[in-house]
N, C-alpha and C positions, 0 to 999 in steps of 0.2 A: 211476732210469731206466737202462735198458740202453743200450749203445752201438749206433750204427747199423750194421747188417750190411752187409758189402761184397758186391755182386752177384757171383755165380759166373759165370765165363766160359762161354759156350755158343756153338757155331757158329751164326751167323745163318741164318735161312731166306731164301733169295734172294727179293727182291721185297717183304720186310717190313722197314720201318725199325724197328730195335730200340728199344723203350721200356722204361724202368725202372719196374717196378711194385712197390711196397712195401706191406706190411701194417702199419698203425699201430694199436696197441692203446691205448685211452684209459682213464684213471681217471674222467673225467667228459665229458659231451657238449661238443662244440665246434661252433659254428654254421658251416655250409658256407661262408658269406661269409668267415670267418676264413681258411679254406684258400685261397680264391680270392685274397685279398689277399696271401697268402704265395706266390702263383704256382703253386699246386697244384690239380689237378682231382680231385674225389672220384668214383671209379668206382662204388663200392657201399658200403652201410652195413649192417653185420651186428651182432647183439648182441655187445657186448664189443670190437668193433674197427671200424676204417674202412680201406678199401682206397684208397690214394692213388696216382695216376699222376704220376710225374715226367716231364714231356715231353721234357726234355733234360738233359744233364750239368750245364749251368749252373744250372738250377733245383735239382738235387740238391745242388750245392755251396753254393748260397745257403741251403738248408734245413739242411745240415750246419753251416754257420756260425752259424745261429740257435741250434741246439742247443748248440754249443760256448760261445757267449756266455752262454747261460742257465746252463750248468753253472758258468761262471766267476764268476757272481754279479753283483750290481748294480754299475754304474759309479758313480763319485763324483758325488754330487749327485742321484742317482735312488734312489727308495725300493725299487723292484722290479727284478729282472733284466730285460734287454730281452726283448720278445716273451713276457712271462710268461704271459699268458692262453692262448696257444696251446701253447707248449712245456711248461708246467707240467702240462698235462692228459695228456701222453704217458707211457704206462707202458713201452712196448716198440716198437721199430721193427725190422723184418726183412723178408726176402723171403717171398713166398707159398710154402708147402710144397705138395708134390703132394696131400696129404690135404685141403688147402683147396679143391681143384678137384673133389673127389668129390661128385657130385650125390646128391640124396636117394634116388632109386630104386636107384642102385648101393649106397648105404649100407644101404638096407632089405634088399638081397639078401645082405648080409654082407660087402661089400667096403668096409672103412673105412680101409684102408691099402694100399700097393703090394704088401705081402707076401701079401695076400689074393687077388691076381689070379693065376690059373693061366695061365702063359705059353703053354701048349699050346692053350688054348681060343681060339676066334674070337668076337669081340664085335661087335655092331652098336650104335653109340653116336651120340649127338648131342653135338657139340662146339660150345660157345658161345665166341665170340671177343670180346676187349675191343674197345670202340669205337675206331675209327680217326679219328674227327672228321668227315671228308668222305665223301660217298657213293662217289666214285671210289676213295678209299683203302680203304673197306670191301670193295669188289669185288676190288681187288688183293690185299688181305690174305686173303680167303677162297680165291681161286684159287691164291695162293702156298702156303697151307697144304695144299690138296689136292695140289698138285704135290709138295710135300715128303713127304706121307704116301705117295703112290703111288710115288715114286721111292726115297727113303731108307728108309722104313718098310715098304715092300711091301704097303701096304694098298690099299683101294679106296674111292672116293666112291660114295655111294648117292643117286641122284637129283640134283637141282639144289640148290645152297646157297641158303639163305634170307638175303637181304641186306635188313635193315630200313632205314627212312629216319630212324630216331631212335636209332641206336646198337646195335640188336640184330642180330647176325649168327650164323647157325647152319649148321654143316656136318655132314652125316650120313656116317659112315664105317663100313666093315667092316674090322676090323684084328685081328691076333693079339695075345694078351695080352702077350707079351714086348715087342712094339713099343708097345702101349698104355701100358705103364709109362713109356716114354720121352716119350710125348705129354703125360702128366700133369706132366712137369717143364718144359714149355715156357712161358715167360713170356707168350706171346701168347694163351694159352688161359685163359679165365675159368672154365669148368666143363666137366665131361664127365659124361654120364649115360646110362642106358639109355633106350630109346624109351618114350614114354608109352603107357599102356594105355587103351583106351576104357572109359568108365564106362557099363556097360550097364544101370545101374539096380539097385535093390535088390529082391530077391524077398521075398514074404511081408510086404509093408509093413503095419504094424498100422493098423487103422482107429481114428482118434482124432477126437473132436469137441471143440468148445470147452468142453463140460461136463466132459470128462475132464482138462482142463489144470489144473495147480496155479496158484495166484494168482501173477501176475507182480509183482515188486518193482521199483518205478521206480529209475532211476539217480540218483545224487546230483546236486545242482544244479551242482557244479563238475566233473562228469565230462566227458571229451573228447566233442567233437561230430564225427560223421561225416556228410559231405555226400554224398547219393546222387543222381546225375543219371541219371534213368531214365524210366520210364513213369508215375510218380506213386506214390501211396500210398493204400491203403484202410484203414479202421478195423479194428483187430484187437486182441483182449484182451491179447495178448503184447506189443503195442507201446504200450499205454496208459501214459502217463507218461514215454515215451522220446522222443516226437516234439516237437521244439522249434518247428518251423515247416514249413509246406508252401507251396510256390510253384509257379507254372507260367510257362513262357516260350515263347510269349506267354501272357498271363494268360487269354486266351479259351479256352485248352485246358482249363482247370479242373485241379484237383489229383487227381481220382479216378484210380485205376489201372485203366484199361479193359483194358490188355493182361494184367495180373496178374503182370507180371515185377518191377516195382519193389518191390512188397510182399514178395515172396520174398527179393529182395536185401537189403531192410531187415532181415528176420528173421535172415539169415546174418550181416549186419554186427553186429547186436545181440548174438547168442548163439553164433555160430560153428556148431558141430555141433548142430543142433536135435534130432536123434535122440538124441544122448548126453544133452542137457539133459532130454529127455523121460524117458529111463530114470532119470536122477538126480532127477527132479522138482525141478529147480532152474532157475528163470527169474529170476535176480537181474540186473537191468540194470547194465552197467558203462559204457555209452556213451549219448549222446543222438543223435537222428537229425534231420537237416535234409533234407527231400525236395524235389527240383526236377524237375518234369515237363517233358520236352522232346520227347516222342514224340507224334505225331499220333494221333487216334482211328483204329483200323484199319478202321472202317466207312466 
């Protein structure tokens, strides 16, 4: 295990209570309740690592103490080192890097590190902020970041910030590349990305009937189950062998997909990119489906 990185000193943004956010890379999965019992809050889970929010310096010191006691080994009369199940799963602990905040659209455009950002260009980006806990705190944090960008970084806010009620806050900014690099290094920022582009649909969509489809191969009996709460589910040859159960709430609705939406969602949940699967002629099920209809008949 590598040592815990010490947070770099940064000038605080007025109005934002600084929080220490660390990236914890694991060798094996750890239940989220384990982190809560250790006094830590999981912000996000990504392949190969978990991002953990240390809400104050006391909790950081308690976590550091746990790591040190683990490294020191078991105490007399105990078989395993203290806090073995949690600490033994940690491979590396450190701060988030700026590259950890690069969104997928920026990465697809060729920006995978700060050196790829042309400081002379002006970018319009969406900046997602870490959750602040309470709605009022989310509002303050978003407004404070805008004031910091417009003052210190000479950027501009675009439109009104989106302040979610369950942790998601987004600020749209127009900013020069040289200052954008600074924003990537702010611990308050969760991610930065280019604006999403509208999906205008696919041209020249092939005409395919059920007779053109390859046979679907049902998922294994122990495959994961995906629950879909939508408009119900209709019979379809590609879903044969994948559906565990269909229910309706209330039961009087019936399980048929009158809207036609739930069946499409089930297909995406089962196969991902259906067009790609069609090109590969590969419809091997990897999950099972539980459908719950909750949408009234549109008629």
